[in-house]
C-alpha positions in Angstrom: 128.5 85.9 179.8 126.4 88.6 181.5 124.2 90.1 178.9 121.7 92.9 179.3 119.0 93.6 176.7 117.6 97.1 176.5 114.0 97.0 175.2 113.8 93.3 176.0 110.0 93.2 175.3 110.3 93.3 171.5 109.3 90.2 169.5 112.8 89.3 168.4 114.5 90.7 171.5 112.5 88.6 174.0 113.0 85.4 172.0 116.8 86.2 171.8 116.8 86.6 175.6 115.2 83.2 176.1 117.7 81.6 173.7 120.6 83.2 175.6 119.3 82.0 178.9 118.9 78.5 177.5 122.6 78.6 176.6 123.4 79.4 180.2 124.2 83.0 179.9 123.2 85.4 182.7 120.5 87.5 181.2 118.8 90.7 182.4 116.7 93.2 180.6 114.7 96.4 180.7 111.8 98.1 178.9 109.2 100.8 179.5 106.3 98.5 178.5 106.0 94.8 177.8 102.9 93.1 176.3 101.9 89.5 175.8 103.0 87.1 174.7 106.4 88.5 175.6 105.4 89.4 179.1 104.2 85.9 180.1 107.1 84.2 178.3 109.7 86.3 180.1 108.0 86.0 183.5 107.9 82.2 183.2 111.7 82.1 182.9 112.4 84.8 185.5 113.5 87.4 182.9 110.6 89.9 183.3 112.1 93.2 184.7 110.9 93.7 188.3 110.1 97.3 187.5 109.2 98.9 184.1 111.2 101.8 182.9 114.9 102.7 182.4 117.4 102.7 185.3 121.1 103.4 184.7 121.8 101.7 188.0 121.2 98.4 186.2 124.3 99.0 184.1 127.8 98.2 185.6 131.2 97.0 184.6 130.3 93.4 185.3 128.1 93.3 182.2 129.9 91.7 179.2 127.5 92.9 176.4 124.5 95.1 175.8 122.0 94.2 173.1 120.0 97.2 172.1 116.5 96.9 170.7 114.9 99.3 168.2 112.2 100.4 170.6 114.8 102.2 172.8 116.0 105.7 171.9 119.5 106.9 171.4 119.4 109.0 174.6 118.2 106.0 176.7 119.8 106.4 180.1 120.9 102.8 180.3 122.5 103.1 176.8 124.3 106.2 177.8 125.7 104.6 181.0 126.9 101.6 179.0 128.6 103.8 176.5 130.3 105.7 179.3 131.6 102.4 180.7 132.8 101.2 177.3 130.7 98.0 177.4 130.3 96.4 173.9 126.9 97.3 172.5 125.2 95.3 169.7 122.0 95.5 167.8 120.4 92.0 167.8 121.3 91.4 164.1 124.9 92.3 164.9 124.9 90.0 167.9 123.4 87.2 165.8 126.1 87.6 163.1 128.8 87.2 165.8 127.1 83.9 166.8 126.9 82.8 163.2 130.1 84.1 161.5 131.7 80.6 161.4 128.5 78.9 160.2 126.9 78.6 156.8 124.4 81.4 156.6 121.1 81.4 154.7 119.2 84.7 154.7 115.6 85.1 153.3 114.7 88.6 152.6 112.0 90.6 150.7 109.1 92.9 151.4 106.6 90.1 151.7 106.7 86.3 152.1 110.0 86.2 154.0 108.5 84.8 157.3 106.6 82.1 155.4 109.5 81.1 153.3 111.8 81.0 156.3 109.2 78.9 158.2 109.0 76.4 155.3 112.7 75.9 155.3 112.8 75.5 159.1 109.9 73.1 159.1 111.6 70.8 156.5 114.9 70.9 158.4 113.3 70.0 161.7 111.1 67.3 160.1 114.3 65.7 158.7 116.1 66.0 162.1 118.8 68.4 160.9 120.8 70.5 163.3 120.5 74.2 162.6 120.3 77.6 164.2 117.7 80.2 163.2 115.9 83.5 163.5 112.3 83.7 162.2 109.6 86.4 162.7 106.7 84.2 163.9 106.0 81.2 166.0 106.0 78.0 164.0 104.3 74.8 165.1 106.8 72.4 166.6 109.2 75.3 167.7 109.3 76.6 171.2 111.2 79.8 170.3 111.8 82.2 167.3 115.6 82.1 167.9 118.1 79.3 168.4 121.8 79.7 168.9 123.9 76.5 169.3 127.0 74.8 168.0 125.2 73.9 164.7 127.1 74.6 161.5 124.1 76.2 159.8 122.0 79.3 160.5 118.8 80.3 158.7 117.9 83.9 159.2 114.8 85.8 158.2 116.2 89.1 156.9 114.3 92.2 157.9 115.1 95.4 156.0 114.1 97.7 158.9 116.7 99.6 160.9 119.0 97.6 163.3 118.9 99.9 166.4 118.7 103.6 167.4 122.5 103.9 167.0 122.9 101.5 164.1 120.7 102.8 161.3 121.7 100.0 158.8 118.9 97.6 157.8 119.2 94.4 159.7 119.9 92.4 156.5 123.2 94.3 156.1 124.7 92.4 159.0 124.4 88.7 158.0 126.6 88.3 154.9 124.9 85.3 153.5 126.2 82.4 151.5 122.7 81.6 150.3 120.1 84.3 149.9 116.5 84.7 148.8 114.7 88.0 147.8 111.0 87.3 147.5 110.2 90.6 146.0 110.3 94.4 146.6 107.2 96.5 147.4 107.6 99.9 149.2 107.2 99.7 153.0 108.5 101.6 156.1 107.8 105.0 154.7 108.8 106.5 158.1 112.5 105.6 157.5 112.5 105.1 153.7 110.4 108.1 152.4 110.9 107.2 148.8 110.6 104.0 146.9 114.0 104.5 145.4 115.6 104.8 148.8 113.8 101.6 149.9 115.0 99.7 146.9 118.6 100.8 147.6 118.5 98.7 150.9 118.1 95.6 148.8 120.8 96.7 146.4 123.2 97.0 149.3 122.1 93.7 150.7 122.9 92.0 147.4 126.5 93.4 147.7 126.9 91.5 151.0 126.3 88.0 149.5 129.6 86.1 149.9 131.7 85.2 146.8 130.7 81.8 145.4 127.3 82.1 147.0 123.9 82.1 145.4 121.0 84.5 145.2 117.5 83.1 144.5 115.1 85.9 143.4 111.5 86.1 142.2 111.9 86.5 138.5 108.7 88.5 137.8 109.5 91.3 140.3 110.1 94.5 138.3 112.3 96.2 141.0 114.6 93.1 141.2 114.8 92.9 137.4 116.0 96.5 137.3 118.5 96.0 140.1 120.1 92.9 138.5 119.9 93.7 134.8 123.2 93.8 133.0 125.3 93.4 136.2 127.8 90.7 137.0 128.4 89.3 140.4 130.9 86.9 142.0 128.0 84.6 143.0 125.2 82.9 141.1 121.8 84.4 140.3 119.0 81.9 140.1 115.5 83.2 139.2 112.4 81.3 140.3 108.6 81.5 140.0 105.7 79.7 141.6 105.2 76.0 141.5 102.4 75.0 139.1 99.4 73.8 141.2 96.0 72.3 140.9 93.0 73.2 143.0 90.6 70.3 143.8 87.7 70.5 146.3 89.3 73.5 148.0 92.6 71.7 148.4 95.9 72.8 146.7 98.2 70.2 145.1 101.6 70.6 143.5 103.3 68.2 141.1 106.5 66.5 142.3 108.5 64.3 140.0 109.3 62.0 143.0 105.9 61.8 144.6 103.3 62.8 142.0 100.6 65.2 143.2 101.4 66.4 146.7 98.6 67.9 148.9 99.4 71.1 150.8 97.8 72.8 153.8 98.9 76.2 152.5 97.4 77.9 149.4 97.6 80.9 147.2 99.8 82.0 144.3 102.2 83.9 146.6 102.6 80.9 148.9 103.5 78.7 145.9 106.2 81.3 145.0 107.4 81.0 148.6 107.4 77.2 148.4 109.6 77.3 145.3 112.2 79.5 147.1 112.2 77.2 150.1 112.6 74.2 147.9 115.6 75.7 146.1 117.3 76.6 149.4 116.6 73.1 150.8 118.1 71.5 147.7 121.3 73.6 148.2 121.4 72.3 151.8 121.4 68.7 150.5 117.8 67.8 150.9 116.3 65.6 148.1 113.1 66.3 146.4 111.2 63.4 147.9 112.3 64.4 151.4 111.2 68.0 150.8 107.8 67.2 149.6 107.2 64.5 152.3 108.0 67.1 154.9 106.2 70.1 153.4 102.9 68.2 153.4 102.8 68.6 157.2 103.5 72.4 157.1 100.5 74.3 158.3 101.9 77.8 158.0 103.4 80.3 160.4 101.4 82.0 163.1 99.2 84.8 161.8 99.8 83.9 158.2 96.4 82.8 157.0 95.9 81.1 160.4 92.5 79.7 160.9 90.7 81.2 163.9 87.3 79.4 163.5 85.6 77.2 160.9 82.1 76.0 160.2 80.6 74.1 157.3 80.0 77.3 155.4 82.6 79.8 156.7 86.2 80.1 157.8 87.7 83.0 159.7 91.4 83.7 158.9 94.0 85.9 160.7 96.9 87.3 158.7 99.8 89.6 159.4 99.2 91.5 156.1 99.2 95.3 156.3 101.3 96.6 153.4 99.5 97.1 150.1 101.2 94.2 148.3 100.5 91.9 151.2 96.9 92.8 151.3 96.4 92.2 147.6 98.1 88.8 147.7 96.3 87.6 150.8 92.8 88.7 149.6 93.5 87.2 146.2 94.6 83.9 147.8 91.5 83.4 149.9 89.2 84.4 147.1 90.8 82.0 144.7 90.8 79.1 147.2 87.1 79.6 148.0 85.6 81.2 144.8 82.0 80.2 145.6 82.1 82.1 148.9 81.8 85.8 149.5 84.7 87.4 151.4 84.6 90.0 154.1 88.2 91.3 154.3 89.1 93.6 157.3 92.5 95.4 157.6 93.9 97.7 160.2 95.9 100.8 159.5 98.4 100.3 162.3 102.0 100.9 161.1 103.7 104.2 160.6 103.5 103.7 156.8 99.9 102.7 156.7 98.8 105.6 159.0 100.7 108.2 156.8 98.3 109.9 154.5 101.0 110.4 151.8 101.2 106.5 151.6 97.5 106.1 151.1 97.7 106.0 147.2 99.7 102.7 147.5 96.6 101.0 148.8 94.4 101.7 145.7 92.6 98.6 144.6 94.6 96.4 147.1 91.3 94.9 148.4 89.4 94.8 145.1 88.7 91.1 145.2 86.9 91.3 148.6 83.2 91.4 148.3 83.1 93.6 151.4 86.1 95.5 152.6 86.6 97.0 156.1 89.4 99.4 157.0 89.9 100.0 160.7 92.1 102.5 162.4 92.5 103.7 166.0 92.6 107.5 166.6 94.5 106.7 169.8 97.2 104.9 167.8 97.5 108.0 165.6 98.1 110.2 168.6 100.6 107.7 170.1 102.6 107.7 166.9 102.3 111.5 166.7 100.9 111.4 163.2 98.4 114.0 161.7 94.8 112.9 161.6 92.8 112.1 158.5 89.2 111.5 157.6 87.2 108.4 156.8 86.4 110.0 153.4 90.1 110.1 152.6 90.5 106.5 153.5 87.5 105.5 151.3 88.9 107.5 148.4 92.3 105.9 148.7 91.2 102.3 148.7 88.7 102.8 145.9 86.5 99.9 146.8 82.7 100.1 146.1 81.7 98.3 149.4 84.3 99.8 151.8 83.4 100.4 155.4 85.7 102.5 157.6 85.6 102.0 161.4 87.5 103.5 164.3 86.0 101.8 167.3 86.6 98.1 168.2 83.0 97.7 169.4 81.7 99.0 166.1 83.9 96.4 164.3 82.5 93.6 166.5 78.9 94.8 165.9 79.5 95.0 162.2 80.9 91.4 162.0 78.2 90.0 164.3 75.5 91.4 162.0 76.8 89.6 158.9 75.3 86.4 157.5 78.1 83.8 157.6 76.5 81.3 155.3 78.9 80.8 152.4 81.0 83.7 153.5 84.6 83.8 154.8 86.2 86.4 157.1 89.8 87.6 156.7 91.3 89.8 159.5 94.6 91.4 158.5 96.8 93.5 160.7 100.2 93.7 162.4 98.2 94.9 165.5 95.1 93.9 167.3 92.3 96.1 165.8 92.4 98.5 168.7 92.9 95.9 171.4 90.3 93.4 170.1 90.4 89.7 170.9 91.0 88.4 167.4 90.1 84.7 168.2 86.8 86.1 169.6 86.2 88.1 166.5 86.8 85.0 164.4 84.3 83.0 166.4 81.6 85.4 165.4 81.2 83.3 162.2 79.9 80.5 164.5 77.1 82.6 166.0 
């Protein structure tokens, strides 16, 4: 097939483009800006557009399908040309469903933990040499791409609740129609498209309705929103609640108890990751993987990229990078690092970068989210505010919202670097949390400041 991707530079979109080319499709794409790592990865495979911007001349009747990314607008000139020619247009989740509709489908959803849980399942399947397709929202060690489409009978999908495309305003999770599903929990996010918590929760209610008859839903039993959604209702699939694996912490190492193998050492840590581990274990059991196989494989799982990823380490300090940006994610990540290293102080830095986090009306959700950090830093870029056309706010408003006694608010990346460089990193860890780059900072270089 000839397939053209509008907004090819997106995280999922460029990985899908690479997967399609690998499957011998003729792939082209366009975008108005493409950043690394997407830029280098597309260029290496000859898929980087020769010219940035939109050009309807790229669209002709010889194209079999258009895949439309969320970054494009509904008046995109290439999209309008494709519509006028009657070319089939898909969002990437709709396209993935077409590729997976004859397969067994596993979908892992939730406001937090879905990438890690999906990564755990994929790691175990690969370790055991299973054949499977997948979509995951991060690079995982041992995987060349974030998307695979093949003739495998199984597809494991990370289920994002964000909108599918500019002309398909359904959440991505509404497309996949899973046989096995996980919901890790619900905590308000994406205020720019779901302005109320009630409206946000409704997306997961609708997702639950798409689970196939005879299927199974695994859900975190202590989540209040899920409890309210499921209470007193009957479904034509099974409901299985779960909670975290019990664990022991010895010499800053986390162990879980397996009936088959006894105490199993893990490279991951934190209460939330032990919840994710249980969900991954239950899914793998449904896929026919025995307990001893699972725990043998999971010992070698080091985590997904940007999920408590170690940037630098000395005898007395570790610098972590994490994708956390929403309030529930901040709280869980800070708590995990502090619990794993209770004798060390913690400097926790987060960036207000998403539409939700930069919206002043969302600020109250961040109250006490970093309370377990000894020093908390909140960074935001005034340039990002302008680019996203959001109204400005003051540092004082940020301080009041987070309610942390040792909170520092910074807006310049050089000031952030200087602040971190001035810290004493003896028995003190650093945690950098953002879905962005702290205003264009080199995060590995920031992490290496603990070595100075």
